N, C-alpha and C positions, 0 to 999 in steps of 0.2 A: 434494510440495507444500512450498514454502518461503514462510514468512510473514516479510516484511521491514518494519522500521521504521527510518527514518533519524532520528537524534537528535544533539543537541549532546553534547559530552563530559560536561557537567553532568547531562544527562538520560538518558545511555546505560544506566545501571544500572536505572533505572525502566522504560525501554523493554524491556530484557531480561526483567524480571519480567512485564510485560504480555504479551510474546510467549510466554514459557513458560507462562503461564496459558492463553493461547489454544491452544497446542500440546497442553496437558493436556486441555482441553475437547474438542478435535478427536479426541484419542486415545480418549476415552470414546465418541465417535461412530464409532469404528473407522476413522478417517482418519489416515493417517501424514503427519506434517508436521514440519518443522524450523524453528527460530527463527533469524533472521538480523538481529540488531541491527547497524546500520551507522552509523559515526561520520560526521556531516555534514561534507562538504568542498565548499563552493561551493553550486551550484544543486541543489536536491533532485531535480528532474525529470531533469536530466542524469546525476546520480549514480545514480538508480534505473534509468535506461535502460542505463547502463554495467553495473550489477549484473545486469540481465536478460540483456544480451548475453553477459557472462562466464559466467553460469550456463546459457546456451542455453535459457532458459525461454520457453515458448510454450504457451498464451496467457497473458497477464497480466490479472489481475482487480484493479481498483483501486476503493477506496471514494471516492465522489464527495461528500464532506462535509468540514466542518472550518472553513470561513470563509464570511462573508457573500458574496452574489452581487456586491455592489459591490466588495469587496476583490478577489475573483477577477477581475472585469472589469478593474479598474485594474492589478493586479499579476500576473495570470495565476494558474494553478493547476497542480499536478502532474498531476492526472487529465487535465485538458485537454491538457497537453503530451504525455502518454503516448498519448492517443487520436489526436493529430495526428502522432505519430512513425511514419514509414513502416517502421521496422525490425522491428516486432513486431505481432502480433495482440493487441488489448486490448479488454476489456469493463469498463464502469464500472457500479457499482451505487450507489444512493442509499438510505440508511436510511429506514425509515418508522416510524409509530407502532405498527404491528403487527409483532411479532417474526417471525411466520410469513410475512410478505409482503415481497418484494423488488421494487422498481421498477427496470426496466432503462431506461437513458437512451438 
């Protein structure tokens, strides 16, 4: 499993720390994962799709959160773009108030 976060140059070191924390937590759950902080170059969805293709990753699980529905409607969203991409299998999950529950979109 590879955990990816796309970040600007100014936020790349913080992204790396977040990813390493998550990888450490997964290790305690006996799940092997690697962190992949990626420097943003252009469109996030296109860059993530390129990373997925190069890594030959399948399926892709994406978090469906981060911005208001209005902003996503007006500007689009990475999760939506991944779900609409015919190149790979994708699953989107949305966070809930209960840590033990995951809603599938």
